[in-house]
C-alpha positions as CSV (number, residue, x, y, z in Angstrom):
1,M,-152.6,-9.4,19.2
2,D,-151.2,-11.5,16.4
3,T,-153.1,-10.7,13.2
4,A,-151.0,-13.1,11.1
5,P,-153.6,-16.0,11.0
6,A,-156.4,-13.7,9.8
7,S,-154.2,-11.9,7.3
8,G,-153.0,-15.3,6.0
9,W,-156.5,-16.5,5.3
10,A,-157.5,-13.1,3.8
11,Y,-154.4,-13.2,1.5
12,L,-155.3,-16.7,0.4
13,G,-158.8,-15.5,-0.6
14,V,-157.4,-12.6,-2.5
15,S,-154.8,-14.8,-4.2
16,V,-157.5,-17.4,-5.3
17,N,-159.6,-14.6,-6.7
18,N,-156.6,-13.2,-8.7
19,A,-155.6,-16.6,-10.0
20,V,-159.1,-17.3,-11.2
21,Y,-159.2,-14.0,-13.1
22,T,-155.8,-14.7,-14.7
23,L,-156.7,-18.2,-15.7
24,N,-160.0,-16.9,-17.2
25,A,-158.0,-14.4,-19.3
26,F,-156.3,-17.4,-21.0
27,R,-159.4,-19.5,-21.3
28,P,-162.5,-17.3,-21.3
29,N,-165.8,-19.2,-21.3
30,R,-168.2,-18.9,-24.2
31,R,-170.4,-21.9,-23.6
32,N,-171.8,-21.7,-20.1
33,K,-174.8,-19.3,-20.0
34,L,-174.3,-18.4,-16.3
35,L,-170.5,-17.7,-16.7
36,F,-170.5,-16.1,-20.1
37,G,-171.1,-12.5,-19.2
38,W,-168.7,-12.5,-16.2
39,S,-166.1,-14.4,-18.2
40,F,-166.0,-11.9,-21.0
41,F,-165.8,-8.8,-18.8
42,A,-163.3,-10.4,-16.4
43,S,-161.0,-11.5,-19.2
44,W,-161.3,-8.2,-21.0
45,I,-160.3,-6.2,-17.9
46,T,-157.6,-8.6,-16.9
47,I,-156.0,-8.7,-20.4
48,E,-156.1,-5.1,-21.3
49,L,-155.3,-3.7,-17.8
50,A,-152.7,-6.4,-16.9
51,P,-149.8,-3.9,-16.2
52,Y,-151.9,-1.9,-13.8
53,L,-153.3,-5.1,-12.1
54,L,-149.9,-6.5,-11.8
55,V,-148.7,-3.4,-9.9
56,L,-151.8,-3.5,-7.7
57,Q,-151.3,-7.1,-6.8
58,M,-147.7,-6.4,-5.9
59,L,-148.7,-3.6,-3.6
60,T,-151.4,-5.8,-2.0
61,T,-148.9,-8.6,-1.5
62,A,-146.5,-6.2,0.2
63,L,-149.3,-5.1,2.6
64,F,-150.1,-8.6,3.5
65,I,-146.5,-9.5,4.1
66,R,-146.2,-6.6,6.5
67,K,-149.2,-8.0,8.4
68,G,-147.4,-11.4,8.7
69,A,-149.5,-13.4,6.2
70,L,-146.5,-15.3,5.0
71,R,-145.9,-16.7,8.5
72,T,-149.0,-18.8,8.0
73,T,-149.7,-21.9,5.8
74,P,-152.7,-20.2,4.1
75,G,-150.5,-17.2,3.4
76,K,-147.8,-19.3,1.9
77,V,-150.3,-21.1,-0.4
78,G,-151.6,-17.7,-1.4
79,M,-148.1,-16.6,-2.3
80,V,-147.6,-19.6,-4.6
81,L,-150.9,-18.8,-6.3
82,T,-150.0,-15.1,-6.6
83,L,-146.7,-15.9,-8.2
84,G,-148.5,-18.0,-10.7
85,S,-150.9,-15.2,-11.4
86,W,-148.0,-12.8,-11.9
87,A,-146.5,-15.2,-14.4
88,G,-149.7,-15.3,-16.3
89,M,-150.1,-11.5,-16.4
90,A,-146.5,-11.1,-17.5
91,A,-147.3,-13.5,-20.4
92,T,-150.4,-11.4,-21.2
93,I,-148.3,-8.2,-21.2
94,R,-145.7,-9.9,-23.4
95,Q,-148.5,-10.8,-25.9
96,S,-149.6,-7.2,-25.9
97,Y,-146.1,-6.0,-26.8
98,A,-146.0,-8.8,-29.5
99,A,-148.8,-6.9,-31.4
100,R,-146.1,-4.7,-32.9
101,Q,-144.5,-7.7,-34.6
102,E,-147.9,-9.1,-35.6
103,V,-148.7,-5.8,-37.3
104,R,-145.3,-5.8,-39.1
105,D,-146.1,-9.4,-40.3
106,A,-149.6,-8.6,-41.4
107,L,-148.7,-5.4,-43.3
108,R,-145.3,-6.3,-44.5
109,D,-146.1,-5.2,-48.1
110,L,-147.2,-1.7,-47.0
111,A,-145.1,1.4,-46.7
112,E,-144.8,3.0,-43.3
113,V,-147.0,6.0,-42.6
114,D,-145.3,9.4,-43.2
115,P,-143.9,10.5,-39.9
116,S,-144.4,14.2,-40.6
117,D,-145.7,16.4,-37.8
118,P,-149.4,16.0,-37.1
119,L,-151.8,18.7,-38.2
120,P,-154.0,20.5,-35.6
121,I,-157.6,19.2,-35.6
122,R,-161.1,20.6,-34.8
123,W,-164.4,19.0,-34.1
124,E,-167.9,19.7,-35.4
125,R,-170.5,18.1,-33.3
126,R,-174.0,16.7,-33.8
127,I,-174.5,17.5,-37.5
128,Q,-177.8,16.0,-38.7
129,F,-177.4,13.9,-41.8
130,A,-180.9,12.3,-42.0
131,R,-184.1,11.5,-40.2
132,A,-185.4,7.9,-39.8
133,G,-187.8,6.2,-37.6
134,G,-189.0,9.5,-36.2
135,R,-185.5,10.5,-34.9
136,A,-182.6,12.6,-36.1
137,L,-179.5,10.9,-37.2
138,R,-176.3,12.9,-36.4
139,M,-172.6,12.7,-36.9
140,D,-169.5,14.3,-35.3
141,I,-166.8,15.4,-37.8
142,V,-163.2,15.8,-36.9
143,R,-160.9,17.4,-39.5
144,P,-157.6,19.2,-39.9
145,D,-157.8,22.7,-38.5
146,V,-155.9,24.1,-41.5
147,A,-157.0,25.7,-44.7
148,D,-158.0,23.3,-47.5
149,V,-155.8,23.4,-50.6
150,P,-157.8,24.2,-53.8
151,G,-157.9,21.2,-56.1
152,Q,-156.7,18.8,-53.4
153,P,-159.8,17.3,-51.7
154,R,-159.2,15.2,-48.6
155,P,-160.0,11.5,-48.1
156,A,-162.9,10.8,-45.8
157,L,-163.4,8.1,-43.2
158,V,-166.8,7.0,-41.8
159,Q,-166.6,5.5,-38.3
160,V,-169.5,3.2,-37.1
161,H,-169.9,2.5,-33.4
162,G,-170.6,-0.9,-31.8
163,G,-172.8,-1.9,-29.0
164,G,-174.6,-5.1,-30.1
165,W,-177.0,-3.2,-32.4
166,V,-178.9,-2.2,-29.2
167,L,-176.7,0.5,-27.6
168,G,-173.6,2.5,-28.1
169,F,-172.5,6.1,-28.6
170,K,-170.8,7.6,-31.6
171,D,-168.7,9.9,-29.4
172,R,-167.2,7.1,-27.3
173,Q,-165.7,4.8,-30.0
174,G,-163.1,5.1,-32.7
175,Q,-161.6,8.2,-31.2
176,L,-157.9,7.1,-31.4
177,L,-158.1,6.3,-35.1
178,M,-160.2,9.3,-36.0
179,R,-157.9,11.7,-34.3
180,Q,-154.9,10.1,-35.9
181,M,-156.4,10.2,-39.4
182,A,-157.6,13.8,-39.0
183,S,-154.1,14.8,-37.9
184,K,-152.9,13.3,-41.2
185,G,-155.3,15.3,-43.3
186,W,-158.4,13.1,-43.4
187,V,-162.0,14.2,-42.7
188,C,-163.5,11.7,-40.2
189,C,-167.2,11.3,-39.5
190,N,-168.5,9.3,-36.5
191,V,-172.1,8.4,-37.3
192,D,-175.4,7.5,-35.5
193,Y,-177.8,4.8,-36.6
194,R,-181.1,3.5,-35.3
195,L,-180.8,0.9,-32.5
196,S,-182.8,-2.3,-31.7
197,P,-185.2,-3.3,-30.4
198,A,-186.9,-0.3,-32.0
199,A,-185.0,-0.9,-35.2
200,T,-185.1,-4.1,-37.2
201,F,-182.3,-5.2,-39.5
202,P,-181.5,-3.9,-42.1
203,D,-182.4,-0.5,-40.5
204,H,-179.0,-0.2,-39.0
205,L,-177.3,-0.8,-42.3
206,V,-179.6,1.6,-44.1
207,D,-178.7,4.4,-41.8
208,V,-175.0,3.8,-42.3
209,K,-175.5,4.0,-46.0
210,R,-177.4,7.2,-45.5
211,A,-174.3,8.6,-43.8
212,I,-172.1,7.5,-46.7
213,A,-174.5,9.1,-49.2
214,W,-174.7,12.3,-47.2
215,V,-170.9,12.7,-47.0
216,R,-170.6,12.1,-50.8
217,E,-173.5,14.5,-51.5
218,H,-171.8,17.2,-49.3
219,A,-168.3,16.5,-50.4
220,E,-167.6,19.9,-51.8
221,E,-168.6,21.8,-48.6
222,L,-166.7,19.2,-46.5
223,G,-163.6,19.5,-48.7
224,V,-163.5,15.8,-49.3
225,D,-163.0,13.7,-52.4
226,P,-166.3,12.0,-53.2
227,A,-164.5,9.2,-54.9
228,F,-162.6,8.2,-51.7
229,I,-164.7,7.5,-48.7
230,A,-163.4,4.7,-46.4
231,I,-165.3,3.0,-43.6
232,T,-164.4,1.5,-40.2
233,G,-166.0,0.3,-37.0
234,G,-165.8,-2.1,-34.2
235,S,-168.0,-5.1,-33.1
236,A,-171.5,-4.4,-34.4
237,G,-169.9,-1.4,-36.1
238,G,-167.4,-3.9,-37.7
239,H,-170.4,-6.0,-38.9
240,L,-172.0,-2.9,-40.5
241,T,-168.7,-1.8,-41.9
242,A,-168.2,-5.1,-43.7
243,L,-171.8,-5.1,-44.9
244,A,-171.7,-1.5,-46.2
245,A,-168.5,-2.2,-48.1
246,L,-169.9,-5.4,-49.7
247,T,-173.4,-4.1,-50.5
248,A,-172.6,-0.8,-52.2
249,N,-175.5,0.6,-54.2
250,Q,-177.9,-2.3,-53.6
251,E,-181.3,-0.8,-53.8
252,R,-182.8,-3.2,-51.2
253,F,-180.7,-1.5,-48.5
254,Q,-181.3,2.0,-49.8
255,P,-185.0,2.7,-49.5
256,G,-185.8,6.2,-50.6
257,F,-182.3,6.9,-51.9
258,E,-181.9,4.0,-54.3
259,R,-179.8,6.0,-56.8
260,A,-177.3,7.4,-54.2
261,D,-173.7,6.2,-54.5
262,T,-172.9,4.3,-51.3
263,S,-169.7,2.7,-52.4
264,V,-166.6,2.9,-50.3
265,A,-162.9,2.8,-51.2
266,A,-161.7,0.7,-48.3
267,A,-163.0,-1.1,-45.2
268,V,-161.4,-1.7,-41.8
269,P,-163.7,-3.8,-39.5
270,F,-162.4,-4.2,-35.9
271,Y,-163.5,-7.5,-34.2
272,G,-166.6,-7.6,-36.4
273,V,-169.4,-10.0,-36.6
274,F,-169.3,-11.8,-40.0
275,D,-171.9,-14.5,-39.7
276,F,-175.4,-14.5,-38.3
277,T,-176.1,-18.0,-39.4
278,N,-173.5,-19.6,-37.1
279,R,-172.3,-22.0,-39.8
280,N,-169.1,-22.6,-37.8
281,G,-171.1,-23.5,-34.6
282,V,-169.0,-21.2,-32.5
283,W,-171.6,-18.7,-31.2
284,P,-172.5,-18.7,-27.5
285,P,-175.5,-20.8,-26.7
286,D,-178.9,-19.5,-27.9
287,T,-177.4,-16.3,-29.3
288,Q,-179.7,-16.5,-32.3
289,R,-182.9,-17.4,-30.6
290,Q,-182.6,-15.4,-27.4
291,F,-180.8,-12.3,-28.7
292,L,-180.4,-11.8,-32.4
293,G,-183.8,-13.2,-33.3
294,P,-186.1,-11.3,-30.9
295,W,-184.0,-8.2,-30.6
296,V,-182.3,-7.5,-33.9
297,M,-183.7,-9.6,-36.7
298,K,-187.3,-10.0,-35.5
299,S,-187.5,-13.3,-37.3
300,D,-186.5,-17.0,-36.9
301,P,-183.3,-18.1,-38.6
302,D,-185.0,-21.3,-39.9
303,E,-188.1,-19.5,-41.3
304,A,-186.2,-16.5,-42.7
305,A,-183.0,-18.0,-43.9
306,E,-182.5,-15.4,-46.7
307,Q,-182.8,-12.5,-44.3
308,W,-180.2,-14.0,-42.0
309,E,-177.9,-14.6,-44.9
310,A,-178.4,-11.0,-46.1
311,A,-177.2,-9.9,-42.6
312,S,-174.0,-12.1,-42.8
313,P,-171.0,-10.5,-44.5
314,I,-169.6,-13.9,-45.3
315,D,-172.6,-14.4,-47.7
316,Q,-172.0,-11.1,-49.4
317,V,-168.4,-11.4,-50.6
318,H,-167.8,-10.8,-54.3
319,G,-164.9,-10.0,-56.6
320,A,-165.6,-6.2,-56.8
321,A,-165.2,-5.7,-53.0
322,P,-162.9,-2.8,-52.0
323,P,-159.6,-3.4,-50.2
324,F,-160.2,-4.9,-46.7
325,F,-158.2,-4.9,-43.5
326,V,-159.8,-7.3,-41.0
327,I,-158.6,-7.0,-37.3
328,H,-159.5,-9.6,-34.7
329,G,-158.4,-11.0,-31.4
330,D,-158.0,-14.8,-30.9
331,K,-159.6,-14.7,-27.4
332,D,-162.8,-12.9,-28.6
333,V,-165.8,-14.5,-27.1
334,L,-168.4,-12.1,-28.4
335,A,-167.4,-12.3,-32.0
336,P,-165.7,-15.6,-32.4
337,V,-162.4,-15.5,-34.3
338,E,-163.3,-18.6,-36.4
339,D,-165.9,-16.5,-38.3
340,A,-163.3,-13.8,-39.0
341,R,-161.0,-16.4,-40.4
342,T,-163.7,-17.8,-42.6
343,F,-164.7,-14.4,-43.8
344,V,-161.1,-13.5,-44.8
345,E,-160.7,-16.9,-46.5
346,E,-163.9,-16.5,-48.5
347,L,-163.1,-12.9,-49.5
348,R,-159.6,-13.6,-50.5
349,A,-160.9,-16.4,-52.8
350,V,-162.9,-13.9,-55.0
351,S,-161.7,-10.4,-54.4
352,T,-159.4,-8.6,-56.9
353,Q,-158.3,-6.2,-54.2
354,P,-155.9,-6.8,-51.3
355,V,-157.4,-8.4,-48.2
356,Y,-155.2,-8.0,-45.1
357,Y,-155.8,-9.9,-41.9
358,L,-154.4,-9.1,-38.5
359,E,-155.1,-11.7,-35.8
360,L,-153.9,-10.7,-32.3
361,K,-152.8,-13.4,-30.0
362,G,-154.3,-13.0,-26.5
363,A,-156.6,-10.1,-27.4
364,Q,-160.2,-10.0,-26.3
365,H,-163.2,-8.2,-27.8
366,A,-162.9,-4.4,-27.7
367,F,-159.2,-4.6,-27.0
368,E,-158.4,-1.1,-28.1
369,T,-160.9,0.5,-25.6
370,F,-158.0,1.2,-23.2
371,T,-154.8,2.9,-24.4
372,S,-152.1,0.3,-24.5
373,V,-149.1,-0.8,-26.5
374,R,-151.4,-3.2,-28.4
375,A,-154.1,-0.6,-29.0
376,N,-151.6,2.0,-30.2
377,A,-149.9,-0.5,-32.6
378,V,-153.3,-1.6,-34.0
379,V,-154.5,1.9,-34.5
380,D,-151.3,2.8,-36.3
381,S,-151.7,-0.3,-38.5
382,A,-155.2,0.8,-39.5
383,A,-153.9,4.3,-40.3
384,R,-151.1,2.7,-42.3
385,F,-153.5,0.6,-44.4
386,L,-155.9,3.5,-45.1
387,Q,-153.1,5.8,-46.1
388,A,-151.6,3.2,-48.4
389,V,-154.9,2.6,-50.2
390,F,-155.4,6.3,-50.6
391,D,-151.9,6.8,-51.9
392,A,-152.5,4.0,-54.4
393,Y,-155.8,5.7,-55.4
394,L,-154.0,9.0,-56.0
395,T,-151.4,7.4,-58.3
396,G,-153.6,4.9,-60.1
397,P,-156.9,4.5,-61.9
398,E,-160.3,4.9,-60.1
399,A,-162.5,2.1,-58.7
400,E,-163.8,1.0,-62.0
401,A,-160.3,-0.4,-62.9
402,T,-159.8,-3.7,-64.6
403,P,-157.7,-6.3,-62.9
404,A,-154.7,-5.3,-65.1
405,E,-155.1,-1.7,-64.1
406,V,-155.4,-2.7,-60.4
407,V,-151.9,-4.3,-60.7
408,E,-150.5,-1.0,-62.0
409,A,-152.3,0.9,-59.2
410,V,-151.0,-1.2,-56.3
411,E,-147.6,-2.3,-57.7
412,G,-145.5,0.5,-56.2
413,R,-147.3,1.1,-52.9
414,L,-148.7,-2.3,-51.9
415,G,-146.0,-4.5,-53.2
416,S,-145.4,-6.8,-56.2
417,D,-146.9,-9.8,-54.3
418,L,-150.2,-8.1,-54.0
419,A,-150.1,-7.0,-57.5
420,D,-149.7,-10.6,-58.6
421,E,-152.7,-11.5,-56.4
422,A,-154.8,-8.7,-58.1
423,A,-154.0,-10.1,-61.5
424,D,-154.8,-13.6,-60.5
425,P,-157.6,-13.6,-57.8
426,T,-157.4,-17.3,-57.5
427,A,-153.9,-17.3,-56.3
428,P,-153.3,-17.4,-52.5
429,S,-152.5,-14.0,-50.9
430,A,-148.9,-13.4,-50.2
431,D,-149.6,-12.2,-46.7
432,D,-151.9,-15.0,-45.9
433,A,-150.9,-16.3,-42.5
434,D,-152.8,-19.6,-43.2
435,P,-154.6,-19.5,-39.9
436,D,-155.6,-22.8,-38.4
437,P,-159.3,-22.6,-37.3
438,A,-159.6,-23.4,-33.6
439,A,-159.6,-27.1,-33.0
440,D,-177.7,-17.2,-21.5
441,A,-178.3,-14.4,-23.7
442,P,-174.9,-13.0,-24.6
443,A,-173.6,-9.6,-23.6
444,P,-174.1,-7.1,-26.5
445,V,-171.4,-7.3,-29.1
């Protein structure tokens, strides 16, 4: 019995499905409530797993060819669609490889990370650092598994998980960066915080600050330098990373530990949320009224404008902000890239410290979840930035430096262009790519 007609129609159906997924990867939907969730997950999987999907489609095509699909008109149409899908995935793979050049462009003023052999590392799990809202808050610590050197405390890194402020697990995010930094001598802490809807903003931020204060208070036993604690996180964790860095020692966010030092030496938000007020009008429909309002903020944005501005990193920028490295994908539908661009522009306009920005072409939200060329390049770039800031700290004055002293501190390691920017905060950043802003309850960020 000739199976070619049936296989031809089946191959056409498979080809149409594959072509739709590939097209969605280039133009993910963020306006249609019904398609929003599917569009995000479909584009995320297609973009980040493109090499594996390309191989799978080739094997599937070979199987249909053996069954005679190409002897039929539907099969031939399917082959044309498949070739188009392959071309699209090849372009996506090429964009992933281009991340290495994007990193070089964004961090052209920074020295490369020391390629010395990595140190062995060890984990310490579920260490309680506070109690809040009737529950224990814990952190996991990964550190070099070598003896500490007396008089040479290590830099610390606090990692904040994402999950739309409503879910997420500390032990499933930030692992690539934490392992790399620990192998280079850092002490890294992956921290818990209370989640909504039980928690209401600023509970999430308060808990992150509790973690920073705890690390500083226990610096001696951890073997870390209390004057150098950096912070990083992705998505909702990127939002809390930016806010924690910009609201250091603000008593309104430190109930019960108002006098604790919660300052950080550097911040690296991955695909963070920088604006709750939606001033750029780029959020998915009804994000505020159907998700952020009832679940996270427990207030109306029109009736509690000050509270929503307090939750927006864009509204918290100031000249004394620590060095920032903002990382974002231009296909992000959960945390629109336009807000990241605005945040970087606003921060560069006032900060006396370097503000780096890495925008990844073709990258979706949570792009570094899967190990890939792009994920490895971006994690390496974050490590490079953090190490450069720490090296500048070791060779220069401490955080209370005047602008002239900042120039001296960063001149050798961060480059003369950035030193000039530190001396004149109104001058445009030398590494500013001059980005051009882009001409349903949402899935958790």
